[in-house]
Backbone bond lengths (Angstrom), bond angles and torsions (degrees), N, CA, C in turn:
res aa  C-N    CA-C-N  psi(-1)  N-CA   C-N-CA  omega(-1)  CA-C   N-CA-C  phi
1 X - - - 1.456 - - 1.522 107.79 -
2 X 1.319 116.15 126.99 1.454 121.72 175.96 1.516 108.11 -89.60
3 X 1.320 116.53 129.48 1.461 119.77 -178.51 1.525 109.44 -93.69
4 X 1.320 115.77 92.21 1.454 121.55 174.41 1.514 108.40 -79.58
5 X 1.332 117.55 157.25 1.468 117.64 174.47 1.524 108.43 -56.67
6 X 1.316 116.83 130.94 1.463 118.79 -174.44 1.526 112.41 -73.74
7 X 1.331 113.98 149.78 1.456 119.39 167.01 1.524 105.05 -75.15
8 X 1.294 117.67 132.19 1.466 120.15 -178.82 1.515 108.39 -104.86
9 X 1.312 114.52 115.88 1.457 122.17 -179.09 1.526 110.06 -86.77
10 X 1.314 116.34 149.00 1.462 118.90 167.67 1.522 106.53 -70.66
11 X 1.293 117.49 160.41 1.466 120.16 179.56 1.521 111.10 -60.59
12 X 1.319 117.09 -41.11 1.469 120.38 -179.66 1.517 111.25 -65.22
13 X 1.331 117.61 -43.65 1.461 120.75 179.33 1.529 111.24 -68.13
14 X 1.322 117.29 -35.99 1.465 120.98 178.58 1.524 110.10 -61.95
15 X 1.314 116.82 -40.89 1.463 121.05 178.98 1.524 110.21 -59.97
16 X 1.329 116.67 -43.07 1.471 120.93 179.50 1.529 111.55 -69.64
17 X 1.330 117.41 -34.84 1.460 122.79 -174.73 1.528 113.51 -83.14
18 X 1.317 117.69 -14.46 1.463 121.56 -173.31 1.536 113.85 -53.48
19 X 1.327 121.16 -43.32 1.472 118.83 177.85 1.538 112.38 -58.32
20 X 1.323 117.77 -38.80 1.466 120.78 177.97 1.526 111.49 -68.46
21 X 1.306 116.24 -36.68 1.465 120.50 177.70 1.522 109.82 -63.45
22 X 1.324 116.87 -42.79 1.466 120.16 178.43 1.525 111.08 -62.46
23 X 1.327 117.79 -39.69 1.475 120.90 175.67 1.527 109.95 -60.24
24 X 1.320 117.00 -42.82 1.459 121.67 178.98 1.527 110.99 -64.57
25 X 1.327 116.96 -40.06 1.465 120.83 177.70 1.529 109.87 -62.23
26 X 1.339 117.08 -42.55 1.464 120.19 178.87 1.528 110.72 -62.69
27 X 1.315 116.01 -39.45 1.464 121.36 -177.36 1.531 111.14 -73.84
28 X 1.326 117.97 -49.25 1.466 122.78 -172.41 1.522 113.90 -95.15
29 X 1.325 117.42 -11.54 1.463 120.87 178.63 1.519 112.79 59.44
30 X 1.315 114.81 -139.66 1.465 121.43 -175.47 1.528 112.14 -61.09
31 X 1.332 117.28 -21.72 1.463 121.22 -177.75 1.524 113.63 -86.65
32 X 1.318 117.84 -0.60 1.465 120.75 -179.46 1.531 110.61 -67.58
33 X 1.318 115.46 140.77 1.474 119.40 176.66 1.525 109.76 -66.84
34 X 1.313 117.31 140.27 1.472 119.56 177.88 1.524 111.28 -70.01
35 X 1.300 115.57 160.39 1.464 121.64 172.02 1.525 106.35 -98.00
36 X 1.313 116.31 120.53 1.462 122.02 179.44 1.523 107.12 -110.19
37 X 1.324 116.05 133.23 1.465 118.75 -178.15 1.511 111.23 -149.13
38 X 1.326 114.50 166.79 1.453 120.68 177.04 1.508 111.18 174.65
39 X 1.272 115.33 169.89 1.454 122.12 179.35 1.523 109.59 -64.78
40 X 1.311 116.10 133.60 1.468 122.78 179.39 1.532 112.21 56.97
41 X 1.330 116.42 32.64 1.473 124.04 179.70 1.541 113.06 59.73
42 X 1.304 115.74 23.16 1.469 120.58 173.13 1.527 106.49 -88.67
43 X 1.341 118.80 123.89 1.470 119.49 -176.95 1.529 111.52 -62.99
44 X 1.340 114.71 119.01 1.462 120.33 -179.62 1.526 112.79 -126.82
45 X 1.328 116.72 -22.25 1.462 119.84 -177.15 1.522 109.09 -153.82
46 X 1.332 114.29 160.88 1.460 119.97 177.60 1.519 109.43 -138.67
47 X 1.318 115.39 143.36 1.455 122.33 172.75 1.524 105.38 -109.13
48 X 1.328 116.00 126.95 1.460 120.97 -176.75 1.526 109.63 -125.39
49 X 1.328 117.85 158.87 1.468 119.65 175.13 1.528 110.46 -58.83
50 X 1.324 116.28 143.40 1.459 120.43 -176.57 1.521 111.63 -61.13
51 X 1.326 117.87 -37.86 1.462 121.27 178.80 1.527 110.94 -59.24
52 X 1.329 116.84 -38.91 1.463 120.90 176.67 1.524 110.30 -67.17
53 X 1.326 116.86 -41.81 1.467 121.12 176.85 1.531 110.46 -57.18
54 X 1.341 116.92 -44.59 1.463 120.03 -179.60 1.533 110.98 -60.84
55 X 1.324 116.53 -42.61 1.475 119.63 179.73 1.519 110.95 -65.47
56 X 1.315 116.91 -43.73 1.467 120.98 178.92 1.529 109.98 -61.54
57 X 1.333 116.86 -43.83 1.465 120.93 -179.35 1.527 110.75 -61.82
58 X 1.349 118.08 -39.84 1.467 120.71 178.48 1.524 111.07 -65.59
59 X 1.325 117.21 -40.05 1.467 120.65 179.08 1.526 110.28 -64.47
60 X 1.323 116.90 -43.57 1.463 120.91 178.41 1.528 110.04 -62.12
61 X 1.324 116.88 -44.05 1.461 120.63 179.04 1.532 110.88 -61.68
62 X 1.341 116.92 -42.44 1.465 120.42 177.88 1.521 111.10 -59.59
63 X 1.330 116.84 -42.76 1.471 119.94 179.32 1.523 111.35 -66.56
64 X 1.327 117.56 -38.20 1.466 120.07 177.97 1.523 110.94 -65.19
65 X 1.339 116.76 -41.85 1.471 120.56 178.24 1.524 109.83 -64.49
66 X 1.325 117.18 -43.86 1.469 120.83 179.71 1.526 110.76 -60.45
67 X 1.320 117.18 -40.92 1.472 120.88 178.85 1.529 110.57 -64.19
68 X 1.324 117.09 -41.35 1.469 120.96 177.94 1.525 110.27 -62.75
69 X 1.324 116.91 -43.33 1.467 120.65 178.69 1.527 110.15 -62.60
70 X 1.340 117.38 -42.80 1.473 120.08 178.50 1.523 111.08 -60.56
71 X 1.320 116.75 -44.96 1.468 120.06 -179.53 1.519 110.81 -62.20
72 X 1.336 116.49 -44.59 1.468 119.38 -178.86 1.518 111.26 -68.32
73 X 1.329 117.27 -35.23 1.467 120.65 178.15 1.514 110.76 -65.14
74 X 1.321 116.75 -35.56 1.463 121.26 178.90 1.527 111.55 -66.56
75 X 1.338 117.00 -21.94 1.466 121.12 -179.37 1.519 112.18 -80.39
76 X 1.311 117.43 -8.31 1.459 121.09 179.78 1.504 111.12 110.34
77 X 1.320 116.18 -179.62 1.462 120.01 -176.46 1.527 111.32 -64.48
78 X 1.305 114.45 144.58 1.466 120.37 179.20 1.520 110.25 -76.30
79 X 1.298 115.81 150.73 1.467 121.52 175.39 1.526 107.46 -71.81
80 X 1.317 117.15 140.52 1.461 119.59 179.74 1.526 109.63 -71.09
81 X 1.315 115.80 157.01 1.467 120.13 179.10 1.529 110.07 -64.10
82 X 1.326 117.02 -37.78 1.463 120.06 178.73 1.523 110.92 -60.41
83 X 1.346 116.69 -43.84 1.466 120.62 178.35 1.525 110.86 -63.93
84 X 1.312 115.86 -42.01 1.461 120.46 -179.95 1.525 110.95 -63.48
85 X 1.333 117.10 -45.59 1.465 120.38 179.57 1.523 110.98 -64.25
86 X 1.330 116.65 -39.64 1.465 120.24 179.10 1.528 110.30 -64.25
87 X 1.325 116.57 -41.24 1.469 120.81 -179.82 1.530 111.57 -60.21
88 X 1.327 116.90 -36.61 1.467 121.19 -177.76 1.526 112.24 -103.71
89 X 1.326 116.78 11.64 1.459 122.96 177.31 1.531 111.73 53.59
90 X 1.311 114.61 51.05 1.466 121.22 179.04 1.515 108.03 -106.65
91 X 1.325 115.37 130.25 1.455 119.96 176.41 1.513 108.54 -117.26
92 X 1.313 115.20 130.17 1.468 120.18 176.76 1.509 108.46 -96.14
93 X 1.335 116.24 142.54 1.475 117.42 176.71 1.530 109.82 -66.09
94 X 1.297 115.57 143.15 1.473 120.21 179.17 1.508 109.46 -74.44
95 X 1.307 116.09 134.21 1.456 120.26 176.53 1.514 109.26 -98.31
96 X 1.296 115.68 138.32 1.466 119.73 179.87 1.489 110.36 -111.19
């Protein structure tokens, strides 16, 4: 997908254009250009294909998990599960 400078719709025009945008999303899928709109044609929001939203959300989640792992790694080695269970007197049933 080539990211051209977006056409910025007014909020009122975006509302009218939304059915056509959805048709374009169905046709072009993840590669469809987003709809950017805002008051007085100032970019304030974007409507994107749902498939693109899902990919973006997964990338954000991956970065959040990576940051959590980095922070915990900086705190030193993790306690083993065996040590943790022993500390709280937890016994797991043996699986065969």
